[in-house]
Phi, psi and omega in degrees: 000139181273101178240180179302317182295312180294327177302319181296318180293310182295323179298322179295324182296327187244351190298313184297316180295320181293314181298317180297320182293322182287321186269346183269198179295150176291127183289153176293152180299140179305144180287128182287144176276094181067228182271359180284137353271141180253000178208171184301151176263140177246134176248121179261138175221159185258019184233171184291162185285350183252359186267187184295326180294317177297319179297321180296318178294314181301324181289333180268337184302311182300305178302318179299316181297319179296319182289317186272342181073029178214161180287148176238123181252156178238134176239126182249128175223083184284165175119168179067025182063028179093028179236349186298333182275348187295317176301321178298316181295320182297336181276353181276151179289154180272062184247004177088001182264353176230120180250159175248128171257125179215178185239189173301343177298333176297322180287311185295322179290329175292314180301322180279359178079017181285326174222170186244020181267109178287126187298337181237354177258321177269338179235166173238121175293136178261326181186154162250125183242352176226129170227121187217138173282177185241150176226178176236144189227148175241168174301140188304332182240027181281093185293344177300328186245033180230151173226122182061031179082003181243145179303140185228104182298327179301323179290325176297314181297316179300320178294316182297327183281000177289345178167152179302126179079005179298315179275129178256134186238129175271119186221178181247145178282065181226132186300325180302310179291321182294316178293320177301315180296320178301316182291322177296314181296321178297318182293319184267352173078045175215169177226121184263174170257116181262135176243123187258134180234143175275326185264129181304319182301322178289320181297312181288316184298330181296328178272316179300324180277357176083009180282327177236162189272316190224144177248138173258122185195164175275145187306315184293331183291333182244018185300323181291328178287324176293317179297327180279350179084007180275339173231152179225129178292132183240342180207134174257117180270078193195157181300339178217168178293142176295137179297332180279352180218066186296341180272348179273114184297154180268137177301329185265301184295323184264333186237005172072020179292140182253350183295143180277108188300141173280155183234144173284131180234134177232135180206173178254143179231162175217159182295143182301327185281357180299138179309137187302322183292328177287318177301312181299317179298314181295324177297320177292319179299315181299314181297319180291318179298320179300322185283344185296148188304318182294327178286322177298323178294322177298314180301317180292317181296327183262014178058032178268017174253009174299321176236144176302116189272347184271132169223129180294171179302318180296314179294322180300318179299316179299318181295315182293320178297317178295322181298321179300314180296315185289320178293324177299320178297314180297317180301316180296319179296328181271356181076022181268160179296135179233139178306134178304137178097350179264000000 
């Protein structure tokens, strides 16, 4: 499972190489395997076109296209808690022309038996390009949860404690966010009513429009809404306050939480049967695309530099394998369904 502790280990594995690559000479373009690619590459994802996953793909598309000399397309099929696109992906040939972009949700849904695609046995990770912590947000002008014009988490908690389900939370049908919300509620001693949305626009709009009270999301995904004043960060689920949201108190530094925060992870995968030379080429392309200046600017703009977001293909495999074991352990502790054999 990708938590703060595992982040430190994985970060150590790749940090020196990444820093050297960013600060040194620009590397030569990876050597193409024969005529590949001779036509556009398609990236399939299971989330909406306005969310963080789409933004992550859009940020990598340009650099990838420049390196490979071909167009890169994105296909979005949201729903099913991040599983609706998987049957479509499974029907594509293992020729390197169709990639899968997915999140830690690929792991959690596998652990829960929702799908049967093993993230590192049936697929090969190419790169992890986003690693992000989670925060909570209120409507930008919601005076119920403000003190002196600034968001006040204590007021949110006091409101939530008025009764079970009093506080309404806009969330995603993803175990990372759902478990995070459970741990936050357990620590602060309340129980909310959660409303789950597949599409980011609905998730954000429910809070911006005043229908729901609080949004659970990663900082970079809602940065434009925060900048516009339609959303305001009210809690950082992290050991310290986010630098991009200094007024949003930290679950740990301000409230003494000891739990190891879960992190949102986004990466690219390819089918196991894909020719080895194409897999190797794509892994090099991903690493090079990540390092390009325009992608680095995206990471900074979207606050995806709170945690080192790059993990090589090798490190990504280690992280995903570990995540399967750790999520299975958490599921068992929570009494949730776990895939047989885990």
